[in-house]
C-alpha positions in Angstrom: 43.5 -10.1 -20.4 40.5 -9.9 -17.9 41.3 -10.4 -14.2 39.4 -13.0 -12.0 38.2 -10.1 -9.7 36.9 -8.3 -12.8 35.3 -11.5 -14.3 33.7 -12.1 -11.0 32.2 -8.6 -10.8 30.9 -8.9 -14.3 29.1 -12.3 -13.3 27.6 -10.9 -10.2 26.2 -7.9 -12.2 24.9 -10.1 -14.9 23.3 -12.4 -12.1 21.7 -9.2 -10.5 20.3 -8.2 -13.8 18.8 -11.4 -14.8 17.1 -11.8 -11.5 15.1 -8.4 -11.6 11.5 -8.6 -11.5 9.6 -6.7 -14.2 5.8 -7.4 -13.7 2.5 -5.8 -13.9 -1.2 -6.7 -13.5 -4.4 -5.1 -14.1 -7.9 -5.7 -12.9 -11.2 -4.2 -14.1 -14.4 -4.4 -12.2 -17.8 -3.7 -13.2 -21.5 -3.7 -12.1 -23.4 -6.2 -13.8 -26.7 -8.1 -13.0 -27.0 -6.6 -9.7 -23.5 -7.1 -8.3 -19.8 -6.3 -8.7 -18.1 -8.7 -11.3 -14.6 -9.2 -13.0 -14.8 -7.5 -16.3 -10.9 -7.8 -17.4 -7.9 -9.2 -16.0 -4.4 -9.0 -17.1 -1.2 -10.5 -15.6 2.5 -10.1 -16.9 5.6 -11.6 -15.0 5.6 -12.2 -11.3 2.5 -10.0 -10.8 -0.6 -12.3 -10.3 -4.2 -11.7 -9.1 -6.5 -14.1 -7.5 -10.2 -13.8 -6.9 -11.6 -15.7 -3.8 -15.1 -17.1 -4.2 -17.6 -14.9 -2.6 -21.4 -14.4 -3.1 -21.7 -11.0 -2.0 -20.5 -7.3 -2.9 -17.9 -5.9 -2.8 -15.7 -8.1 -5.2 -12.5 -9.2 -3.5 -9.1 -9.6 -5.1 -5.8 -10.7 -4.0 -2.5 -9.3 -5.4 0.5 -11.7 -5.4 4.2 -11.0 -6.2 5.5 -14.4 -7.2 9.1 -13.3 -6.8 8.5 -13.5 -3.0 9.9 -9.8 -2.4 11.4 -6.9 -3.8 15.1 -5.8 -4.1 17.1 -3.2 -6.1 16.0 -3.0 -9.8 12.6 -4.7 -9.6 9.6 -3.1 -11.0 6.3 -4.0 -10.1 3.0 -2.4 -11.2 -0.7 -2.7 -10.1 -3.6 -1.2 -11.9 -7.3 -1.3 -10.4 -10.3 0.1 -12.3 -13.8 0.0 -10.5 -16.5 0.9 -12.8 -19.6 3.1 -12.2 -21.6 1.7 -9.3 -19.2 -1.3 -8.5 -17.4 -2.0 -5.3 -14.1 -3.8 -4.9 -11.6 -4.7 -2.0 -8.1 -5.3 -3.1 -5.5 -6.9 -0.7 -2.4 -8.9 -0.9 -1.7 -12.6 -0.2 1.1 -11.5 2.4 3.3 -8.8 3.5 5.5 -7.3 1.0 9.2 -7.5 1.8 11.8 -5.1 0.5 15.3 -6.9 0.9 18.6 -5.3 0.8 19.6 -3.6 -2.5 23.0 -4.5 -4.0 22.3 -1.9 -6.7 19.5 0.4 -7.9 16.1 0.6 -6.0 12.9 -1.3 -6.1 9.8 0.6 -7.5 6.3 -0.1 -7.2 3.8 1.9 -9.4 0.0 1.7 -8.2 -2.8 3.1 -10.3 -6.3 3.2 -9.1 -9.6 4.5 -10.7 -13.1 4.6 -9.5 -16.2 5.3 -11.7 -19.2 7.3 -10.6 -20.8 6.0 -7.5 -18.4 3.1 -7.3 -16.1 2.4 -4.2 -12.6 1.0 -3.9 -10.8 -0.2 -0.6 -7.0 -0.6 -1.4 -5.9 -2.6 1.7 -2.6 -4.3 1.1 -0.9 -6.1 4.1 2.1 -4.3 5.6 5.6 -3.5 3.7 8.5 -4.9 5.6 11.7 -2.9 5.0 15.0 -4.5 5.5 18.4 -2.9 6.3 20.0 -1.3 3.4 17.0 -1.6 1.2 16.1 1.0 -1.4 12.4 1.4 -2.4 10.1 3.9 -4.2 6.3 3.8 -4.3 3.8 6.0 -6.5 0.2 5.7 -6.0 -2.1 7.6 -8.2 -6.0 7.5 -7.8 -8.6 9.1 -9.9 -12.2 9.3 -8.7 -15.3 10.3 -10.5 -18.3 12.0 -9.0 -19.7 10.3 -6.1 -16.9 7.9 -5.8 -15.4 6.6 -2.8 -12.0 5.3 -2.0 -10.1 3.9 1.3 -6.5 3.8 0.6 -4.3 2.1 3.3 -0.4 1.5 3.5 1.4 0.5 6.5 5.1 0.0 6.9 7.2 -1.8 9.2 11.1 -1.0 9.3 12.6 -4.2 10.6 10.7 -6.9 12.5 11.5 -6.2 16.2 10.5 -9.7 17.2 13.2 -11.2 14.9 15.8 -8.9 16.2 15.9 -7.0 13.0 17.2 -3.2 12.9 17.0 -1.1 9.8 20.0 1.4 10.3 20.2 2.6 6.8 18.5 2.7 3.3 16.1 4.6 1.2 12.3 4.7 1.5 10.0 6.9 -0.7 6.2 6.9 -0.9 4.4 9.5 -3.1 0.5 9.7 -3.2 -1.7 11.8 -5.5 -5.5 11.5 -5.4 -7.9 13.3 -7.5 -11.7 13.6 -7.5 -13.4 14.7 -10.8 -9.9 15.8 -12.1 -9.1 18.1 -8.9 -6.4 17.2 -6.5 -7.8 16.3 -3.2 -4.7 14.6 -1.6 -0.9 14.9 -2.1 1.8 13.7 -0.1 5.4 12.7 -0.2 7.1 10.8 2.6 10.7 10.2 2.5 13.3 8.8 4.9 17.1 7.8 4.4 19.8 7.2 4.2 20.1 7.2 8.0 16.7 5.5 8.6 17.1 4.6 12.1 18.5 7.9 13.3 15.6 9.8 11.6 12.8 7.6 13.1 14.5 7.8 16.6 14.0 11.5 16.5 11.1 13.1 18.5 10.2 15.2 15.7 9.8 12.1 13.6 8.5 8.8 14.9 10.2 9.0 18.5 11.8 5.5 18.0 8.7 3.7 16.7 9.4 1.6 13.7 5.9 0.6 12.6 3.5 3.1 10.9 0.3 3.5 8.8 -1.5 5.9 6.7 -5.1 5.6 6.0 -7.0 8.0 3.5 -10.9 7.9 3.2 -12.5 9.9 0.5 -16.1 9.7 1.0 -19.4 11.8 1.9 -19.7 9.7 5.1 -16.3 10.8 6.9 -17.8 13.1 9.3 -19.5 10.6 11.4 -16.3 8.2 11.5 -13.8 11.1 12.8 -14.5 10.5 16.6 -14.7 6.7 16.4 -11.3 6.7 14.5 -9.5 9.0 17.2 -10.8 6.6 19.9 -9.1 3.6 18.2 -5.9 5.6 17.3 -5.3 6.9 20.8 -2.2 8.8 21.6 0.2 7.2 19.0 -1.2 8.8 16.0 -4.1 11.3 14.8 -6.9 11.8 12.5 -8.2 15.0 10.8 -11.1 15.8 8.5 -11.5 18.2 5.6 -14.0 19.0 3.0 -12.3 19.0 -0.6 -13.7 19.2 -3.9 -17.3 18.8 -2.6 -16.3 15.7 -0.7 -15.2 14.6 2.7 -11.6 13.4 3.4 -10.5 11.8 6.6 -6.7 11.3 7.0 -5.4 9.1 9.7 -2.0 8.1 10.9 -0.7 5.5 13.4 2.5 4.8 15.0 3.7 1.7 17.0 6.9 0.2 18.4 6.4 -3.0 16.3 4.1 -4.6 13.9 2.1 -6.6 16.0 1.2 -3.4 18.0 0.3 -1.7 14.9 -2.0 -4.2 13.9 -4.0 -4.2 17.0 -5.1 -0.8 16.3 -5.0 -0.9 12.4 -7.4 -3.8 12.2 -10.2 -2.2 13.9 -9.6 1.1 12.3 -9.8 -0.6 8.8 -13.1 -2.3 9.9 -14.5 1.0 10.8 -13.5 3.1 7.9 -14.4 0.3 5.5 -18.1 0.1 6.7 -20.0 -3.2 6.0 -17.3 -4.6 3.7 -15.1 -4.8 7.0 -11.8 -6.7 6.6 -10.6 -8.9 3.8 -10.5 -12.4 4.7 -6.8 -12.7 4.6 -6.4 -9.9 7.3 -8.3 -11.9 9.7 -6.3 -15.1 9.5 
């Protein structure tokens, strides 16, 4: 005989399983007839890609998670391939929300590739992390000779204006960027299970709950370092290296809330993205 409590638990587990997101989308961009154009588009499940109308380079694509957010057990994958000489800007329709996890963790897999002389700007809007959530993101990028990439990820641990706090949970972010097969950037960021206590430490974020990492791999990084530092100010920093024959500019921003972060993140993205500037959705 099965008790009511056991039956209820089984029903809840089944409901959680049936609601899990398993979605993936891929976009390929090529240089054709003097401009960057869509070559291929694949969408599966809740992962959708839309292309706003534009008459000029770069091609702009908008990623949409139709599930409206992520929670434990969800799997979401994005793949972007930019061909030789092509240019693309990729953003999201809105901030991605990572909700409390009842079981498991939400996982996002990002795979980027850029052909010779191509350029990709990966500019999703902020990831908003809720209390007791569990999240893991892996970003892998492969760049050919002469290729450029601007990679931006911003995270807000609880919306201060809404009175939200993130006391506990798990957050993992792993980046691997290669150029001509050589590793030029690797980082692993992890915080949890005591997220609030960790971020409050002076050795970590000093109580600031909004942060962003910006990586530019390009031959034009040297002239951007000082202007970037002026925008960043005291809450963050920027450094410059030459790796595998190309420049690498790495910048980090910290702020007390998402609004304060955006006030410096927007002009910094505009600077590092050159003539392409901001995606239209960022300026709304």
